[in-house]
N, C-alpha and C positions, 0 to 999 in steps of 0.2 A: 419425551423429546430427546433426540440424539444431538451430539455436538454439531453434526453437519446440518441439522435442521435450522434454517435461518430464523432469526428473530428480527422483527421490523420495528423501527421507530420512525414515525412520520411527523415532521415538524411543519409549522405554518408556512415558512418561507426559507430561502437559502441562507439568509443572515442568521435567523434563529438556529437553523441547523448547524451552522459553523460554530456559533457560540456554545450551543449545547454539546456538540462533539468535542470542543476544546475542553470544556469542564469535565466531561466524561474521561477524556484522555489524561488530563492532569491527575485526576483521582486514581486512575488505573496505574499510572507510573508511580505515584506516591505509595500506593498499596504494594506494588511489586518490590519497590526499594525497601519497604518495611519488612517484607517477608523474606527477601533473598539478598538484600544489601545493594543490589543494582537492578536496573531494568533495561530492556532492549525493545526498540520500536523500529519498524520498517516504514519509511515515509513514502508517500506517493506525490506525484506532481499534479499538474493540471489545475483548473480553476478551483475545484473543491478542496484539493489537498492544500493549495496555497492559502485559501480562505481559512482553513482550519489553523494553519500555522500563524496567520495574522491574528486570529482570534486569541490564540494562546499568548502571543506577544502583547496583546492589549489587556489581558486578564491579570488582575492583582494576584490571583491564586497561582500564577506561574512560579512565584518565589517559594512555593511549597515543595517544588521539585529540587532534588539535589542534582543539579545539572552535571556535576563532575562524575556522577555515578550512573550516567545514562549512555547506553550504546545506541547509535543511530545508523541504520542501514537504509538502502533504497531498494524498492521493488523492481525498478527499471530506470533506464537512463538513455537519453539521446546521445548517440556516439558522435559527439562533436568535440571541438577543442576545449580544453580547460578554460574557464572564464567566459565561454559563450553564454549569452543571456538566455538562450533556449534550453540550457541544461537544467534538469530538475534540481540539482544540488545548488547551482548558482541562485536560482529563484528561492530555494529554501533558506539559504543564507540571508538573502535580502529581506525575507518576510520575518524570520525569527532567529536563526542560528547565530548570526553575528551579534545579537543583542543579549545573549545569555552565556554564562561562564562554563561552556562545555570543555571537556578534556579533548584536545585535538586528536589524540590517539584513539578515541572512541567514536570518532566521526568517520564512517566507512563509505566514502564516495566510490561509485563505480568508475572504472578507468575512463579516461578521455582519449580522443583520437590522436592527440599529440603526446600521449604517454609513452612508456617504454615499449609497448607493443605496436606502436605506430597505428596504421590503419587496419591491422589484423583484429577484427572484432571477435573472432573465435578465441584467439589467444587472450584477449582482454577479458572475455567472459570466463575463461578458465582461471585466470588470475583472481577474479573476484570469488569464484568457487573455492579456491584455495584459502582465501582470507576467511570465508565463512567456515570452512572446515577447521581452521586453526582456532576459531572462537567457539566451536561446538564442544560440548561436554561429552563424556563417555556414554551417557544415556540419551543424548540427543539424536533425533531421527535424521537419517540421510546426510550426516556430516554437515548439518547447519544448526545454528543455535535454536533453541525453543523460544522464539520471539514472544514477548509478552503481548504485543499488539502489532499486527501487520495491516497497514492501511492500503486500500486500493480504491482508486477512482474507477467508475464504470463508464466506458465509452458508449456513444450512441449505437455502435455496432455490437455491444456487449463485451468488448475487449477489456481485459484487466492487465495491469502492468503493460508489457508490450507483447502480450499473447493475443493474437488476432484470430477471428474465426477461420478455421480450415488451414491456418498457416502451420508450418512444421513445428514451431516452438510449442504450440499447444498440445502436440502429440508426444512431446518428450517425456519419457518415464524414468530415465536413468540419471541424466545430468541435473544439477541444481541451478545452473545458470547457463543461458544460451545467448549466442549472437543472433540477432534478428536482421534479416535482409529483406528488402522489398516490402516494408511496412506500408499499408495503404494510406497512411497519413504521414506528412513530413515530420522529421527527416526519415528517410527510408531505412537507415541503419541504426540499430539500437542494441542495448543489452537488457536482458530480462531474467528475473527469477522464473523458474518453471512452476507448474502446478504442484508437483511433489514437494518442492521447497516451500511454497506458500502454505501447503497443508500441514507443514511441521509446526506452524505457529500455534501458540495457545489460543489466541483470539484473532480472527480475521474480521475487519470492519470494512464494509463496502459503502462508498459514498456516492450518492447521485442526487443532483439537484437540477431542476429546470425541465421545461416541457420537452426539450430535445432528447431527454433521457428516458421518457415515459415508456416508449416501445421496448427499449432495451431492458428496463427493469421488469416489465411484464413478461417478456420472453424468458429472461434468465430465471425468473421465479416460477415459471410454468413447467419446469422439469425437463428441458431439452438436454441433449448431450453436450458435454463441454467442448466438443469440436465445433458445434454450431454456435454455442453461447459460452465462451470461456468463463464468464462471471459465474455461471452455474456450477463450475468445478472448483471454485475458491471457497474453502471452509477451514475453520480452525479445529484443533483437537479438543478444545474445551467450549468454544463459542463461535458462532458466526452471526454477525450483526450487520444488518442493512440500515444505514442512516440516510433518510430520504426527506425531501420536502414534498409538499402536496402536489406540486406540478409533476415531479418525477413519479409519484405514486398514483397518478391520475387514472392509469389504465389497469391497475390491479383489481382483481375481484374483491368485493367488500369483505369477504371472509378472511382475507389476508391482513386487513387492517388491525393492528393491536388496539385493545380498548384504551390504552393510556397514551395514544398518540397525541402530540401537542401541536 
């Protein structure tokens, strides 16, 4: 099995999936901090990303993390004004981040539309790319850090981050961050990591729960090209993990179910 070969864990329901994913992520962060002194995680928004953060907030094990030695990044962001409740970072702060002792300098939010670049989404994307490059080590790929875990929600159309099927962003091979215009779901203007930046992560975890994700999961795991199904192009250098509930896994062929699914 190569690093790009996905591993699947299927949980009974979305609540159990969120709790199990939270426990898994806490353990992964603690292990990374023990090995390297610090850890880096890329957060995702949406209902499953926020449910995961809420589950961490509710877990007594969260105190095992040295929050001051954790770098947080985002895989994508809605290009809205700072403080807008639809921004992923605002939602993440409400679910977890405001309740733990993070180092503010290690919380790397994507630029807002009322920031120094104003409404220029491409300049804002370039600014985030520069921030990533400054945090990268000499051995890190593509001038981005080797994230310990990069979280992605899978959309009903197989989009991940803000990389939508057949859109220009999913075709990008050189840049690490792009401005997205004309997204098929609101808001239309966004900032997103590209697939090359995503694939620099040590581990990529894809989250999908609910019946409305079943077709997307089945398509992405059936081997289509990433232009048609961007989720199929998201994988880590060391591990690619799909965390699903039974409803999202409902249309997968039985041979893809792991024996230990809960």
